[in-house]
N, CA, C and O atoms as a Maestro MAE file, in Angstrom:
{
 s_m_m2io_version
 :::
 2.0.0
}

f_m_ct {
 s_m_title
 :::
 protein
 m_atom[340] {
  # First column is atom index #
  i_m_mmod_type
  r_m_x_coord
  r_m_y_coord
  r_m_z_coord
  i_m_residue_number
  s_m_chain_name
  s_m_pdb_residue_name
  s_m_pdb_atom_name
  i_m_atomic_number
  :::
  1 25 64.877 72.585 224.100 1 A "MET " " N  " 7
  2 3 65.626 72.937 222.907 1 A "MET " " CA " 6
  3 2 65.643 74.452 222.685 1 A "MET " " C  " 6
  4 15 66.688 75.047 222.421 1 A "MET " " O  " 8
  5 25 64.433 75.071 222.800 2 A "ALA " " N  " 7
  6 3 64.351 76.525 222.605 2 A "ALA " " CA " 6
  7 2 63.134 77.057 223.342 2 A "ALA " " C  " 6
  8 15 62.081 76.422 223.381 2 A "ALA " " O  " 8
  9 25 63.302 78.241 223.925 3 A "VAL " " N  " 7
  10 3 62.199 78.885 224.638 3 A "VAL " " CA " 6
  11 2 62.124 80.332 224.191 3 A "VAL " " C  " 6
  12 15 63.106 81.071 224.250 3 A "VAL " " O  " 8
  13 25 60.937 80.723 223.743 4 A "GLY " " N  " 7
  14 3 60.692 82.108 223.369 4 A "GLY " " CA " 6
  15 2 59.641 82.701 224.287 4 A "GLY " " C  " 6
  16 15 59.226 82.061 225.254 4 A "GLY " " O  " 8
  17 25 59.211 83.907 223.998 5 A "LYS " " N  " 7
  18 3 58.191 84.551 224.813 5 A "LYS " " CA " 6
  19 2 56.834 83.882 224.648 5 A "LYS " " C  " 6
  20 15 56.039 83.859 225.588 5 A "LYS " " O  " 8
  21 25 56.553 83.330 223.448 6 A "LYS " " N  " 7
  22 3 55.233 82.784 223.158 6 A "LYS " " CA " 6
  23 2 55.209 81.284 222.884 6 A "LYS " " C  " 6
  24 15 54.129 80.703 222.771 6 A "LYS " " O  " 8
  25 25 56.368 80.644 222.774 7 A "SER " " N  " 7
  26 3 56.379 79.202 222.475 7 A "SER " " CA " 6
  27 2 57.627 78.535 223.035 7 A "SER " " C  " 6
  28 15 58.596 79.189 223.422 7 A "SER " " O  " 8
  29 25 57.563 77.215 223.064 8 A "MET " " N  " 7
  30 3 58.663 76.394 223.576 8 A "MET " " CA " 6
  31 2 58.771 75.145 222.689 8 A "MET " " C  " 6
  32 15 57.758 74.533 222.351 8 A "MET " " O  " 8
  33 25 59.994 74.773 222.317 9 A "VAL " " N  " 7
  34 3 60.247 73.544 221.555 9 A "VAL " " CA " 6
  35 2 61.016 72.595 222.455 9 A "VAL " " C  " 6
  36 15 62.046 72.961 223.023 9 A "VAL " " O  " 8
  37 25 60.504 71.358 222.585 10 A "THR " " N  " 7
  38 3 61.179 70.351 223.409 10 A "THR " " CA " 6
  39 2 61.416 69.092 222.587 10 A "THR " " C  " 6
  40 15 60.716 68.836 221.607 10 A "THR " " O  " 8
  41 25 62.408 68.312 222.994 11 A "LYS " " N  " 7
  42 3 62.611 66.978 222.420 11 A "LYS " " CA " 6
  43 2 62.484 66.001 223.567 11 A "LYS " " C  " 6
  44 15 63.251 66.043 224.529 11 A "LYS " " O  " 8
  45 25 61.507 65.122 223.453 12 A "MET " " N  " 7
  46 3 61.238 64.131 224.490 12 A "MET " " CA " 6
  47 2 61.840 62.799 224.066 12 A "MET " " C  " 6
  48 15 61.694 62.384 222.916 12 A "MET " " O  " 8
  49 25 62.518 62.131 224.996 13 A "ASN " " N  " 7
  50 3 63.096 60.805 224.766 13 A "ASN " " CA " 6
  51 2 62.316 59.814 225.613 13 A "ASN " " C  " 6
  52 15 62.383 59.852 226.841 13 A "ASN " " O  " 8
  53 25 61.579 58.930 224.961 14 A "TYR " " N  " 7
  54 3 60.687 57.999 225.648 14 A "TYR " " CA " 6
  55 2 61.226 56.570 225.614 14 A "TYR " " C  " 6
  56 15 61.905 56.169 224.668 14 A "TYR " " O  " 8
  57 25 60.911 55.813 226.663 15 A "VAL " " N  " 7
  58 3 61.281 54.403 226.793 15 A "VAL " " CA " 6
  59 2 60.001 53.573 226.693 15 A "VAL " " C  " 6
  60 15 58.960 53.961 227.223 15 A "VAL " " O  " 8
  61 25 60.084 52.433 226.014 16 A "ALA " " N  " 7
  62 3 58.917 51.553 225.884 16 A "ALA " " CA " 6
  63 2 58.321 51.274 227.260 16 A "ALA " " C  " 6
  64 15 59.035 50.972 228.217 16 A "ALA " " O  " 8
  65 25 56.998 51.382 227.334 17 A "GLY " " N  " 7
  66 3 56.301 51.147 228.587 17 A "GLY " " CA " 6
  67 2 55.958 52.409 229.349 17 A "GLY " " C  " 6
  68 15 55.106 52.383 230.237 17 A "GLY " " O  " 8
  69 25 56.625 53.543 229.009 18 A "ASN " " N  " 7
  70 3 56.266 54.817 229.653 18 A "ASN " " CA " 6
  71 2 54.815 55.151 229.350 18 A "ASN " " C  " 6
  72 15 54.329 54.900 228.247 18 A "ASN " " O  " 8
  73 25 54.123 55.721 230.333 19 A "LYS " " N  " 7
  74 3 52.741 56.162 230.142 19 A "LYS " " CA " 6
  75 2 52.567 57.516 230.806 19 A "LYS " " C  " 6
  76 15 53.072 57.758 231.902 19 A "LYS " " O  " 8
  77 25 51.854 58.381 230.135 20 A "VAL " " N  " 7
  78 3 51.461 59.665 230.704 20 A "VAL " " CA " 6
  79 2 49.945 59.600 230.838 20 A "VAL " " C  " 6
  80 15 49.241 59.595 229.828 20 A "VAL " " O  " 8
  81 25 49.427 59.549 232.065 21 A "PRO " " N  " 7
  82 3 47.981 59.423 232.253 21 A "PRO " " CA " 6
  83 2 47.245 60.668 231.754 21 A "PRO " " C  " 6
  84 15 47.853 61.705 231.492 21 A "PRO " " O  " 8
  85 25 45.915 60.538 231.630 22 A "PHE " " N  " 7
  86 3 45.111 61.669 231.180 22 A "PHE " " CA " 6
  87 2 45.413 62.893 232.037 22 A "PHE " " C  " 6
  88 15 45.434 62.820 233.265 22 A "PHE " " O  " 8
  89 25 45.644 64.011 231.370 23 A "HIS " " N  " 7
  90 3 45.951 65.281 232.012 23 A "HIS " " CA " 6
  91 2 45.617 66.400 231.028 23 A "HIS " " C  " 6
  92 15 45.368 66.144 229.850 23 A "HIS " " O  " 8
  93 25 45.612 67.611 231.505 24 A "SER " " N  " 7
  94 3 45.449 68.767 230.621 24 A "SER " " CA " 6
  95 2 46.344 69.883 231.118 24 A "SER " " C  " 6
  96 15 46.809 69.859 232.257 24 A "SER " " O  " 8
  97 25 46.582 70.857 230.263 25 A "HIS " " N  " 7
  98 3 47.377 72.027 230.616 25 A "HIS " " CA " 6
  99 2 46.907 73.198 229.764 25 A "HIS " " C  " 6
  100 15 46.272 73.000 228.728 25 A "HIS " " O  " 8
  101 25 47.214 74.406 230.194 26 A "PRO " " N  " 7
  102 3 46.724 75.586 229.479 26 A "PRO " " CA " 6
  103 2 47.536 75.919 228.226 26 A "PRO " " C  " 6
  104 15 47.486 77.046 227.732 26 A "PRO " " O  " 8
  105 25 48.281 74.942 227.715 27 A "ASN " " N  " 7
  106 3 49.143 75.147 226.557 27 A "ASN " " CA " 6
  107 2 48.625 74.341 225.370 27 A "ASN " " C  " 6
  108 15 48.264 73.173 225.520 27 A "ASN " " O  " 8
  109 25 48.587 74.957 224.199 28 A "GLU " " N  " 7
  110 3 48.396 74.175 222.985 28 A "GLU " " CA " 6
  111 2 49.661 73.348 222.797 28 A "GLU " " C  " 6
  112 15 50.762 73.832 223.057 28 A "GLU " " O  " 8
  113 25 49.511 72.098 222.345 29 A "GLN " " N  " 7
  114 3 50.662 71.203 222.164 29 A "GLN " " CA " 6
  115 2 50.591 70.589 220.781 29 A "GLN " " C  " 6
  116 15 49.594 69.967 220.416 29 A "GLN " " O  " 8
  117 25 51.659 70.769 220.012 30 A "SER " " N  " 7
  118 3 51.768 70.138 218.701 30 A "SER " " CA " 6
  119 2 53.073 69.364 218.687 30 A "SER " " C  " 6
  120 15 54.078 69.816 219.237 30 A "SER " " O  " 8
  121 25 53.054 68.184 218.051 31 A "GLY " " N  " 7
  122 3 54.249 67.365 218.065 31 A "GLY " " CA " 6
  123 2 54.498 66.634 216.767 31 A "GLY " " C  " 6
  124 15 53.616 66.497 215.919 31 A "GLY " " O  " 8
  125 25 55.740 66.165 216.636 32 A "TYR " " N  " 7
  126 3 56.203 65.420 215.466 32 A "TYR " " CA " 6
  127 2 57.003 64.218 215.959 32 A "TYR " " C  " 6
  128 15 57.928 64.373 216.757 32 A "TYR " " O  " 8
  129 25 56.656 63.030 215.492 33 A "VAL " " N  " 7
  130 3 57.332 61.799 215.906 33 A "VAL " " CA " 6
  131 2 58.565 61.586 215.027 33 A "VAL " " C  " 6
  132 15 58.461 61.431 213.810 33 A "VAL " " O  " 8
  133 25 59.730 61.583 215.670 34 A "ILE " " N  " 7
  134 3 60.993 61.322 214.977 34 A "ILE " " CA " 6
  135 2 61.212 59.821 214.858 34 A "ILE " " C  " 6
  136 15 61.523 59.311 213.781 34 A "ILE " " O  " 8
  137 25 61.046 59.121 215.974 35 A "SER " " N  " 7
  138 3 61.246 57.668 215.998 35 A "SER " " CA " 6
  139 2 60.360 57.077 217.083 35 A "SER " " C  " 6
  140 15 59.888 57.794 217.966 35 A "SER " " O  " 8
  141 25 60.134 55.771 217.019 36 A "GLY " " N  " 7
  142 3 59.316 55.087 218.013 36 A "GLY " " CA " 6
  143 2 57.886 54.896 217.549 36 A "GLY " " C  " 6
  144 15 57.534 55.176 216.402 36 A "GLY " " O  " 8
  145 25 57.065 54.405 218.482 37 A "LYS " " N  " 7
  146 3 55.652 54.143 218.204 37 A "LYS " " CA " 6
  147 2 54.871 54.486 219.464 37 A "LYS " " C  " 6
  148 15 55.229 54.049 220.558 37 A "LYS " " O  " 8
  149 25 53.800 55.272 219.312 38 A "PHE " " N  " 7
  150 3 53.082 55.835 220.451 38 A "PHE " " CA " 6
  151 2 51.575 55.749 220.241 38 A "PHE " " C  " 6
  152 15 51.098 55.722 219.106 38 A "PHE " " O  " 8
  153 25 50.826 55.706 221.350 39 A "ARG " " N  " 7
  154 3 49.369 55.813 221.300 39 A "ARG " " CA " 6
  155 2 48.987 57.117 221.982 39 A "ARG " " C  " 6
  156 15 49.383 57.377 223.118 39 A "ARG " " O  " 8
  157 25 48.213 57.932 221.276 40 A "ILE " " N  " 7
  158 3 47.711 59.182 221.829 40 A "ILE " " CA " 6
  159 2 46.185 59.087 221.904 40 A "ILE " " C  " 6
  160 15 45.526 58.576 220.998 40 A "ILE " " O  " 8
  161 25 45.651 59.594 223.012 41 A "ARG " " N  " 7
  162 3 44.203 59.587 223.212 41 A "ARG " " CA " 6
  163 2 43.761 60.968 223.680 41 A "ARG " " C  " 6
  164 15 44.340 61.540 224.604 41 A "ARG " " O  " 8
  165 25 42.733 61.491 223.031 42 A "TYR " " N  " 7
  166 3 42.074 62.729 223.462 42 A "TYR " " CA " 6
  167 2 40.765 62.860 222.701 42 A "TYR " " C  " 6
  168 15 40.657 62.457 221.543 42 A "TYR " " O  " 8
  169 25 39.785 63.424 223.365 43 A "GLN " " N  " 7
  170 3 38.437 63.555 222.815 43 A "GLN " " CA " 6
  171 2 38.023 62.216 222.206 43 A "GLN " " C  " 6
  172 15 38.002 61.215 222.922 43 A "GLN " " O  " 8
  173 25 37.696 62.158 220.922 44 A "ASN " " N  " 7
  174 3 37.315 60.896 220.275 44 A "ASN " " CA " 6
  175 2 38.471 60.261 219.524 44 A "ASN " " C  " 6
  176 15 38.261 59.352 218.721 44 A "ASN " " O  " 8
  177 25 39.689 60.726 219.771 45 A "ILE " " N  " 7
  178 3 40.883 60.235 219.079 45 A "ILE " " CA " 6
  179 2 41.547 59.139 219.906 45 A "ILE " " C  " 6
  180 15 41.771 59.308 221.104 45 A "ILE " " O  " 8
  181 25 41.857 58.026 219.268 46 A "ASN " " N  " 7
  182 3 42.645 56.937 219.847 46 A "ASN " " CA " 6
  183 2 43.519 56.455 218.698 46 A "ASN " " C  " 6
  184 15 43.112 55.587 217.926 46 A "ASN " " O  " 8
  185 25 44.734 57.020 218.581 47 A "GLN " " N  " 7
  186 3 45.537 56.856 217.390 47 A "GLN " " CA " 6
  187 2 46.937 56.346 217.714 47 A "GLN " " C  " 6
  188 15 47.533 56.733 218.719 47 A "GLN " " O  " 8
  189 25 47.449 55.478 216.854 48 A "ILE " " N  " 7
  190 3 48.843 55.039 216.919 48 A "ILE " " CA " 6
  191 2 49.660 55.986 216.048 48 A "ILE " " C  " 6
  192 15 49.315 56.234 214.892 48 A "ILE " " O  " 8
  193 25 50.745 56.513 216.610 49 A "LEU " " N  " 7
  194 3 51.627 57.424 215.887 49 A "LEU " " CA " 6
  195 2 52.950 56.740 215.596 49 A "LEU " " C  " 6
  196 15 53.531 56.095 216.469 49 A "LEU " " O  " 8
  197 25 53.418 56.882 214.377 50 A "ASN " " N  " 7
  198 3 54.679 56.315 213.908 50 A "ASN " " CA " 6
  199 2 55.586 57.439 213.416 50 A "ASN " " C  " 6
  200 15 55.134 58.577 213.286 50 A "ASN " " O  " 8
  201 25 56.871 57.139 213.139 51 A "PRO " " N  " 7
  202 3 57.766 58.182 212.637 51 A "PRO " " CA " 6
  203 2 57.160 58.913 211.433 51 A "PRO " " C  " 6
  204 15 56.638 58.297 210.503 51 A "PRO " " O  " 8
  205 25 57.249 60.243 211.484 52 A "GLY " " N  " 7
  206 3 56.700 61.069 210.422 52 A "GLY " " CA " 6
  207 2 55.303 61.593 210.713 52 A "GLY " " C  " 6
  208 15 54.833 62.510 210.040 52 A "GLY " " O  " 8
  209 25 54.625 61.013 211.721 53 A "ASP " " N  " 7
  210 3 53.287 61.476 212.097 53 A "ASP " " CA " 6
  211 2 53.382 62.706 212.988 53 A "ASP " " C  " 6
  212 15 54.392 62.934 213.654 53 A "ASP " " O  " 8
  213 25 52.321 63.488 212.986 54 A "SER " " N  " 7
  214 3 52.255 64.665 213.848 54 A "SER " " CA " 6
  215 2 50.864 64.774 214.455 54 A "SER " " C  " 6
  216 15 49.939 64.069 214.050 54 A "SER " " O  " 8
  217 25 50.728 65.663 215.428 55 A "TYR " " N  " 7
  218 3 49.458 65.827 216.130 55 A "TYR " " CA " 6
  219 2 49.392 67.236 216.693 55 A "TYR " " C  " 6
  220 15 50.406 67.925 216.807 55 A "TYR " " O  " 8
  221 25 48.183 67.653 217.043 56 A "SER " " N  " 7
  222 3 47.985 68.945 217.683 56 A "SER " " CA " 6
  223 2 46.816 68.830 218.644 56 A "SER " " C  " 6
  224 15 45.757 68.315 218.288 56 A "SER " " O  " 8
  225 25 47.014 69.314 219.867 57 A "ILE " " N  " 7
  226 3 46.007 69.237 220.924 57 A "ILE " " CA " 6
  227 2 45.773 70.658 221.435 57 A "ILE " " C  " 6
  228 15 46.711 71.342 221.843 57 A "ILE " " O  " 8
  229 25 44.527 71.088 221.409 58 A "ALA " " N  " 7
  230 3 44.196 72.425 221.904 58 A "ALA " " CA " 6
  231 2 44.426 72.509 223.413 58 A "ALA " " C  " 6
  232 15 44.488 71.488 224.099 58 A "ALA " " O  " 8
  233 25 44.550 73.718 223.911 59 A "GLU " " N  " 7
  234 3 44.745 73.916 225.346 59 A "GLU " " CA " 6
  235 2 43.551 73.378 226.128 59 A "GLU " " C  " 6
  236 15 42.419 73.382 225.644 59 A "GLU " " O  " 8
  237 25 43.829 72.912 227.351 60 A "ASP " " N  " 7
  238 3 42.819 72.443 228.305 60 A "ASP " " CA " 6
  239 2 42.050 71.198 227.852 60 A "ASP " " C  " 6
  240 15 40.962 70.932 228.363 60 A "ASP " " O  " 8
  241 25 42.593 70.435 226.907 61 A "ILE " " N  " 7
  242 3 41.977 69.181 226.466 61 A "ILE " " CA " 6
  243 2 42.675 68.024 227.174 61 A "ILE " " C  " 6
  244 15 43.899 67.907 227.108 61 A "ILE " " O  " 8
  245 25 41.909 67.169 227.852 62 A "LYS " " N  " 7
  246 3 42.511 66.004 228.508 62 A "LYS " " CA " 6
  247 2 43.037 65.042 227.447 62 A "LYS " " C  " 6
  248 15 42.360 64.740 226.464 62 A "LYS " " O  " 8
  249 25 44.270 64.568 227.674 63 A "HIS " " N  " 7
  250 3 44.907 63.649 226.732 63 A "HIS " " CA " 6
  251 2 45.858 62.722 227.487 63 A "HIS " " C  " 6
  252 15 46.307 63.029 228.591 63 A "HIS " " O  " 8
  253 25 46.152 61.580 226.863 64 A "SER " " N  " 7
  254 3 47.107 60.631 227.451 64 A "SER " " CA " 6
  255 2 48.059 60.157 226.360 64 A "SER " " C  " 6
  256 15 47.816 60.352 225.169 64 A "SER " " O  " 8
  257 25 49.151 59.527 226.798 65 A "TRP " " N  " 7
  258 3 50.248 59.138 225.911 65 A "TRP " " CA " 6
  259 2 50.799 57.812 226.404 65 A "TRP " " C  " 6
  260 15 51.061 57.650 227.595 65 A "TRP " " O  " 8
  261 25 50.975 56.870 225.501 66 A "GLU " " N  " 7
  262 3 51.552 55.568 225.845 66 A "GLU " " CA " 6
  263 2 52.679 55.266 224.872 66 A "GLU " " C  " 6
  264 15 52.523 55.433 223.663 66 A "GLU " " O  " 8
  265 25 53.814 54.821 225.398 67 A "VAL " " N  " 7
  266 3 54.965 54.504 224.561 67 A "VAL " " CA " 6
  267 2 54.939 53.011 224.247 67 A "VAL " " C  " 6
  268 15 55.108 52.175 225.135 67 A "VAL " " O  " 8
  269 25 54.726 52.691 222.982 68 A "ILE " " N  " 7
  270 3 54.705 51.293 222.530 68 A "ILE " " CA " 6
  271 2 56.127 50.845 222.188 68 A "ILE " " C  " 6
  272 15 56.556 49.762 222.584 68 A "ILE " " O  " 8
  273 25 56.852 51.689 221.448 69 A "GLU " " N  " 7
  274 3 58.269 51.471 221.141 69 A "GLU " " CA " 6
  275 2 58.993 52.771 221.461 69 A "GLU " " C  " 6
  276 15 58.564 53.843 221.033 69 A "GLU " " O  " 8
  277 25 60.080 52.684 222.204 70 A "GLY " " N  " 7
  278 3 60.814 53.878 222.606 70 A "GLY " " CA " 6
  279 2 61.240 54.726 221.419 70 A "GLY " " C  " 6
  280 15 61.468 54.208 220.326 70 A "GLY " " O  " 8
  281 25 61.346 56.022 221.636 71 A "GLY " " N  " 7
  282 3 61.768 56.911 220.562 71 A "GLY " " CA " 6
  283 2 61.752 58.361 220.985 71 A "GLY " " C  " 6
  284 15 61.633 58.679 222.168 71 A "GLY " " O  " 8
  285 25 61.875 59.242 219.996 72 A "GLU " " N  " 7
  286 3 61.972 60.672 220.231 72 A "GLU " " CA " 6
  287 2 60.812 61.415 219.567 72 A "GLU " " C  " 6
  288 15 60.354 61.058 218.481 72 A "GLU " " O  " 8
  289 25 60.357 62.456 220.255 73 A "VAL " " N  " 7
  290 3 59.260 63.289 219.769 73 A "VAL " " CA " 6
  291 2 59.627 64.753 219.991 73 A "VAL " " C  " 6
  292 15 60.123 65.121 221.056 73 A "VAL " " O  " 8
  293 25 59.384 65.575 218.992 74 A "ILE " " N  " 7
  294 3 59.519 67.021 219.137 74 A "ILE " " CA " 6
  295 2 58.149 67.562 219.507 74 A "ILE " " C  " 6
  296 15 57.170 67.284 218.815 74 A "ILE " " O  " 8
  297 25 58.064 68.333 220.589 75 A "ASP " " N  " 7
  298 3 56.824 68.976 221.011 75 A "ASP " " CA " 6
  299 2 57.011 70.482 221.009 75 A "ASP " " C  " 6
  300 15 58.069 70.992 221.377 75 A "ASP " " O  " 8
  301 25 55.962 71.193 220.586 76 A "VAL " " N  " 7
  302 3 55.926 72.651 220.651 76 A "VAL " " CA " 6
  303 2 54.749 73.023 221.547 76 A "VAL " " C  " 6
  304 15 53.624 72.577 221.321 76 A "VAL " " O  " 8
  305 25 55.011 73.833 222.552 77 A "PHE " " N  " 7
  306 3 53.984 74.294 223.484 77 A "PHE " " CA " 6
  307 2 53.825 75.800 223.346 77 A "PHE " " C  " 6
  308 15 54.807 76.539 223.288 77 A "PHE " " O  " 8
  309 25 52.567 76.246 223.295 78 A "THR " " N  " 7
  310 3 52.250 77.654 223.228 78 A "THR " " CA " 6
  311 2 51.181 77.968 224.255 78 A "THR " " C  " 6
  312 15 50.100 77.384 224.176 78 A "THR " " O  " 8
  313 25 51.408 78.834 225.196 79 A "PRO " " N  " 7
  314 3 52.680 79.460 225.576 79 A "PRO " " CA " 6
  315 2 53.627 78.420 226.175 79 A "PRO " " C  " 6
  316 15 53.236 77.267 226.352 79 A "PRO " " O  " 8
  317 25 54.870 78.811 226.490 80 A "PRO " " N  " 7
  318 3 55.804 77.870 227.109 80 A "PRO " " CA " 6
  319 2 55.236 77.269 228.389 80 A "PRO " " C  " 6
  320 15 54.528 77.939 229.141 80 A "PRO " " O  " 8
  321 25 55.550 76.010 228.626 81 A "ARG " " N  " 7
  322 3 55.117 75.341 229.867 81 A "ARG " " CA " 6
  323 2 56.027 75.785 231.007 81 A "ARG " " C  " 6
  324 15 57.232 75.534 230.989 81 A "ARG " " O  " 8
  325 25 55.446 76.433 231.979 82 A "GLN " " N  " 7
  326 3 56.218 76.917 233.128 82 A "GLN " " CA " 6
  327 2 56.812 75.764 233.923 82 A "GLN " " C  " 6
  328 15 57.893 75.907 234.496 82 A "GLN " " O  " 8
  329 25 56.120 74.607 233.972 83 A "ASP " " N  " 7
  330 3 56.638 73.476 234.738 83 A "ASP " " CA " 6
  331 2 57.824 72.803 234.050 83 A "ASP " " C  " 6
  332 15 58.463 71.941 234.654 83 A "ASP " " O  " 8
  333 25 58.139 73.169 232.803 84 A "TYR " " N  " 7
  334 3 59.302 72.634 232.096 84 A "TYR " " CA " 6
  335 2 60.513 73.550 232.194 84 A "TYR " " C  " 6
  336 15 61.617 73.161 231.815 84 A "TYR " " O  " 8
  337 25 60.318 74.748 232.694 85 A "LEU " " N  " 7
  338 3 61.438 75.705 232.748 85 A "LEU " " CA " 6
  339 2 62.323 75.441 233.946 85 A "LEU " " C  " 6
  340 15 63.311 76.147 234.150 85 A "LEU " " O  " 8
  :::
 }
 m_bond[339] {
  # First column is bond index #
  i_m_from
  i_m_to
  i_m_order
  :::
  1 1 2 1
  2 2 3 1
  3 3 4 2
  4 3 5 1
  5 5 6 1
  6 6 7 1
  7 7 8 2
  8 7 9 1
  9 9 10 1
  10 10 11 1
  11 11 12 2
  12 11 13 1
  13 13 14 1
  14 14 15 1
  15 15 16 2
  16 15 17 1
  17 17 18 1
  18 18 19 1
  19 19 20 2
  20 19 21 1
  21 21 22 1
  22 22 23 1
  23 23 24 2
  24 23 25 1
  25 25 26 1
  26 26 27 1
  27 27 28 2
  28 27 29 1
  29 29 30 1
  30 30 31 1
  31 31 32 2
  32 31 33 1
  33 33 34 1
  34 34 35 1
  35 35 36 2
  36 35 37 1
  37 37 38 1
  38 38 39 1
  39 39 40 2
  40 39 41 1
  41 41 42 1
  42 42 43 1
  43 43 44 2
  44 43 45 1
  45 45 46 1
  46 46 47 1
  47 47 48 2
  48 47 49 1
  49 49 50 1
  50 50 51 1
  51 51 52 2
  52 51 53 1
  53 53 54 1
  54 54 55 1
  55 55 56 2
  56 55 57 1
  57 57 58 1
  58 58 59 1
  59 59 60 2
  60 59 61 1
  61 61 62 1
  62 62 63 1
  63 63 64 2
  64 63 65 1
  65 65 66 1
  66 66 67 1
  67 67 68 2
  68 67 69 1
  69 69 70 1
  70 70 71 1
  71 71 72 2
  72 71 73 1
  73 73 74 1
  74 74 75 1
  75 75 76 2
  76 75 77 1
  77 77 78 1
  78 78 79 1
  79 79 80 2
  80 79 81 1
  81 81 82 1
  82 82 83 1
  83 83 84 2
  84 83 85 1
  85 85 86 1
  86 86 87 1
  87 87 88 2
  88 87 89 1
  89 89 90 1
  90 90 91 1
  91 91 92 2
  92 91 93 1
  93 93 94 1
  94 94 95 1
  95 95 96 2
  96 95 97 1
  97 97 98 1
  98 98 99 1
  99 99 100 2
  100 99 101 1
  101 101 102 1
  102 102 103 1
  103 103 104 2
  104 103 105 1
  105 105 106 1
  106 106 107 1
  107 107 108 2
  108 107 109 1
  109 109 110 1
  110 110 111 1
  111 111 112 2
  112 111 113 1
  113 113 114 1
  114 114 115 1
  115 115 116 2
  116 115 117 1
  117 117 118 1
  118 118 119 1
  119 119 120 2
  120 119 121 1
  121 121 122 1
  122 122 123 1
  123 123 124 2
  124 123 125 1
  125 125 126 1
  126 126 127 1
  127 127 128 2
  128 127 129 1
  129 129 130 1
  130 130 131 1
  131 131 132 2
  132 131 133 1
  133 133 134 1
  134 134 135 1
  135 135 136 2
  136 135 137 1
  137 137 138 1
  138 138 139 1
  139 139 140 2
  140 139 141 1
  141 141 142 1
  142 142 143 1
  143 143 144 2
  144 143 145 1
  145 145 146 1
  146 146 147 1
  147 147 148 2
  148 147 149 1
  149 149 150 1
  150 150 151 1
  151 151 152 2
  152 151 153 1
  153 153 154 1
  154 154 155 1
  155 155 156 2
  156 155 157 1
  157 157 158 1
  158 158 159 1
  159 159 160 2
  160 159 161 1
  161 161 162 1
  162 162 163 1
  163 163 164 2
  164 163 165 1
  165 165 166 1
  166 166 167 1
  167 167 168 2
  168 167 169 1
  169 169 170 1
  170 170 171 1
  171 171 172 2
  172 171 173 1
  173 173 174 1
  174 174 175 1
  175 175 176 2
  176 175 177 1
  177 177 178 1
  178 178 179 1
  179 179 180 2
  180 179 181 1
  181 181 182 1
  182 182 183 1
  183 183 184 2
  184 183 185 1
  185 185 186 1
  186 186 187 1
  187 187 188 2
  188 187 189 1
  189 189 190 1
  190 190 191 1
  191 191 192 2
  192 191 193 1
  193 193 194 1
  194 194 195 1
  195 195 196 2
  196 195 197 1
  197 197 198 1
  198 198 199 1
  199 199 200 2
  200 199 201 1
  201 201 202 1
  202 202 203 1
  203 203 204 2
  204 203 205 1
  205 205 206 1
  206 206 207 1
  207 207 208 2
  208 207 209 1
  209 209 210 1
  210 210 211 1
  211 211 212 2
  212 211 213 1
  213 213 214 1
  214 214 215 1
  215 215 216 2
  216 215 217 1
  217 217 218 1
  218 218 219 1
  219 219 220 2
  220 219 221 1
  221 221 222 1
  222 222 223 1
  223 223 224 2
  224 223 225 1
  225 225 226 1
  226 226 227 1
  227 227 228 2
  228 227 229 1
  229 229 230 1
  230 230 231 1
  231 231 232 2
  232 231 233 1
  233 233 234 1
  234 234 235 1
  235 235 236 2
  236 235 237 1
  237 237 238 1
  238 238 239 1
  239 239 240 2
  240 239 241 1
  241 241 242 1
  242 242 243 1
  243 243 244 2
  244 243 245 1
  245 245 246 1
  246 246 247 1
  247 247 248 2
  248 247 249 1
  249 249 250 1
  250 250 251 1
  251 251 252 2
  252 251 253 1
  253 253 254 1
  254 254 255 1
  255 255 256 2
  256 255 257 1
  257 257 258 1
  258 258 259 1
  259 259 260 2
  260 259 261 1
  261 261 262 1
  262 262 263 1
  263 263 264 2
  264 263 265 1
  265 265 266 1
  266 266 267 1
  267 267 268 2
  268 267 269 1
  269 269 270 1
  270 270 271 1
  271 271 272 2
  272 271 273 1
  273 273 274 1
  274 274 275 1
  275 275 276 2
  276 275 277 1
  277 277 278 1
  278 278 279 1
  279 279 280 2
  280 279 281 1
  281 281 282 1
  282 282 283 1
  283 283 284 2
  284 283 285 1
  285 285 286 1
  286 286 287 1
  287 287 288 2
  288 287 289 1
  289 289 290 1
  290 290 291 1
  291 291 292 2
  292 291 293 1
  293 293 294 1
  294 294 295 1
  295 295 296 2
  296 295 297 1
  297 297 298 1
  298 298 299 1
  299 299 300 2
  300 299 301 1
  301 301 302 1
  302 302 303 1
  303 303 304 2
  304 303 305 1
  305 305 306 1
  306 306 307 1
  307 307 308 2
  308 307 309 1
  309 309 310 1
  310 310 311 1
  311 311 312 2
  312 311 313 1
  313 313 314 1
  314 314 315 1
  315 315 316 2
  316 315 317 1
  317 317 318 1
  318 318 319 1
  319 319 320 2
  320 319 321 1
  321 321 322 1
  322 322 323 1
  323 323 324 2
  324 323 325 1
  325 325 326 1
  326 326 327 1
  327 327 328 2
  328 327 329 1
  329 329 330 1
  330 330 331 1
  331 331 332 2
  332 331 333 1
  333 333 334 1
  334 334 335 1
  335 335 336 2
  336 335 337 1
  337 337 338 1
  338 338 339 1
  339 339 340 2
  :::
 }
}
């Protein structure tokens, strides 16, 4: 959606059943759920996210993502993710 020198805004479109296994990256990641239902796991967090929920994950923290109901999520990465460019 937008890329600056210090941050990146993305809109992710997920399908039910999609899974992102545990991984980490050198980017802080904050997100906002527009639609759908998701499970996020990191550190001691195991949370179901619904529309209107948000989250923030510090850099280099292992986390995973499971799509329970398909939907859209806005993610902000700081700094921008080079693998998304």
